C-alpha positions in Angstrom: 102.3 159.5 104.6 104.9 161.2 102.3 106.2 160.4 98.9 109.6 158.7 99.0 111.4 160.5 96.2 114.3 158.8 94.4 117.3 159.2 96.7 120.3 161.3 95.8 123.6 159.3 95.2 125.0 160.6 98.5 122.2 158.9 100.5 123.3 155.4 99.9 126.3 153.2 99.3 127.7 153.1 95.7 127.2 149.4 95.6 123.4 149.9 95.3 123.5 152.4 92.5 122.8 149.8 89.7 119.8 148.6 91.6 118.3 152.1 92.2 119.0 152.9 88.5 116.7 150.0 87.5 113.7 151.4 89.2 111.3 153.5 87.0 110.4 157.0 88.2 107.2 157.3 90.1 105.8 156.3 93.5 108.2 153.7 94.7 105.7 152.0 97.1 103.3 151.6 94.3 106.1 150.1 92.2 106.9 147.7 95.0 103.3 146.5 95.0 102.9 146.0 91.3 106.3 144.7 90.6 105.9 142.0 93.2 102.7 140.8 91.5 104.6 140.5 88.2 107.5 138.5 89.7 105.0 136.3 91.6 103.2 135.6 88.4 106.5 134.6 86.7 107.4 132.3 89.6 103.9 130.7 89.5 104.9 129.3 86.1 107.9 127.4 87.4 107.1 123.6 87.4 107.8 121.9 90.7 110.6 119.8 89.1 112.5 123.0 88.1 112.4 124.7 91.5 115.7 123.2 92.5 117.4 124.0 89.2 120.8 125.7 89.3 122.4 127.0 86.1 125.8 126.1 87.5 126.9 123.9 90.5 128.0 126.8 92.6 124.9 129.0 91.9 121.7 129.2 94.0 118.6 127.2 93.0 115.4 129.0 92.0 114.1 128.4 95.5 117.3 129.9 97.0 117.0 133.0 94.8 113.4 133.6 96.2 114.7 132.9 99.7 117.4 135.5 99.2 114.9 138.0 98.0 112.8 137.5 101.2 115.8 137.5 103.5 117.2 140.7 101.9 113.9 142.5 102.3 113.8 141.6 106.0 117.2 143.3 106.3 116.5 146.3 104.1 113.1 147.0 105.7 114.6 146.7 109.2 117.3 149.1 108.2 114.7 151.6 106.9 112.5 151.4 110.0 115.5 151.6 112.4 116.7 154.7 110.7 113.3 156.2 110.4 112.8 155.8 114.1 115.9 157.7 114.9 118.1 154.8 116.0 121.7 155.8 115.3 123.2 152.4 116.1 125.4 151.2 113.3 123.6 148.3 111.5 125.5 145.2 110.4 126.1 143.9 106.9 124.6 140.8 105.4 126.5 138.0 103.7 123.9 136.6 101.3 125.8 133.4 100.7 125.9 132.7 104.5 122.2 133.4 104.8 121.4 131.2 101.7 123.6 128.4 103.1 121.7 128.4 106.4 118.2 129.5 105.3 116.9 126.2 104.1 115.1 127.6 101.1 116.4 124.9 98.8 114.4 122.4 100.8 111.1 124.3 100.8 108.4 124.4 98.1 108.6 127.5 95.9 104.9 128.5 96.6 105.7 128.5 100.3 108.7 130.7 99.8 106.8 133.1 97.7 104.1 133.3 100.3 106.7 134.2 103.0 108.2 136.8 100.7 104.7 138.3 100.0 104.1 138.7 103.8 107.5 140.4 104.2 106.9 142.7 101.2 103.4 143.7 102.4 104.6 144.5 106.0 107.5 146.5 104.6 105.4 148.5 102.3 102.8 149.1 105.0 105.2 150.5 107.5 107.1 152.5 105.0 103.9 154.1 103.7 103.4 155.7 107.2 106.7 157.6 107.2 106.5 161.3 107.1 109.2 163.3 105.3 111.3 163.8 108.4 111.4 160.2 109.2 112.1 159.2 105.6 115.1 161.5 105.5 116.7 160.3 108.7 120.2 159.1 108.2 121.9 156.0 109.6 124.8 153.6 108.9 124.6 150.0 107.6 127.6 147.9 106.6 129.7 150.9 107.6 128.1 153.1 104.9 125.7 156.0 105.2 122.1 155.7 104.1 118.8 157.5 104.6 115.6 155.6 105.5 114.0 156.5 102.2 116.7 154.7 100.1 115.7 151.3 101.1 112.4 150.9 99.1 114.3 151.9 96.1 117.0 149.4 96.8 114.4 146.7 97.3 112.7 147.5 94.1 115.9 147.5 92.1 117.2 144.3 93.8 114.0 142.5 92.8 114.3 143.7 89.2 117.9 142.6 89.1 117.1 139.1 90.3 114.0 138.9 88.0 116.3 139.5 85.1 118.7 136.8 86.4 115.8 134.4 86.8 114.8 135.1 83.2 118.3 135.0 81.6 120.0 132.3 83.6 117.1 130.1 84.8 114.6 130.5 81.9 111.9 131.6 84.3 109.1 133.3 82.3 110.4 132.1 78.9 
């Protein structure tokens, strides 16, 4: 296993810079483990009657936000593994609204969604922890943009922090 250092700006699409910037320095895989526990604890405090709350009619429910986090991690971890394994096939983008519209998360209990997300996170961290430096540095393309395999755990960590902030500010989760 190798450390997955913070990626350089030229290793991933500019769109993800705000997410990567949110992640504290240090071992990103340890951050992914501890940060998930913090978010899970916040979500555990959401009463069942608030799980379907939307702060505006066109916004996702709390359940859909968690479904989005799980879906995104499926995609990000797949991209990382694909690149690490040397697959140079261009990887498609992901329209989060389409995934949310067809994911069914709004109709599933929040604890079940969190459990699914936990399994995805654990599997992703486990496989990424086995990468050596060469595999982590392998490049690829997703959504038409260049990435390296090692960028995705940083994107995942920042994406979670972004949505945790939204959950706190717009949905009053953890207040």
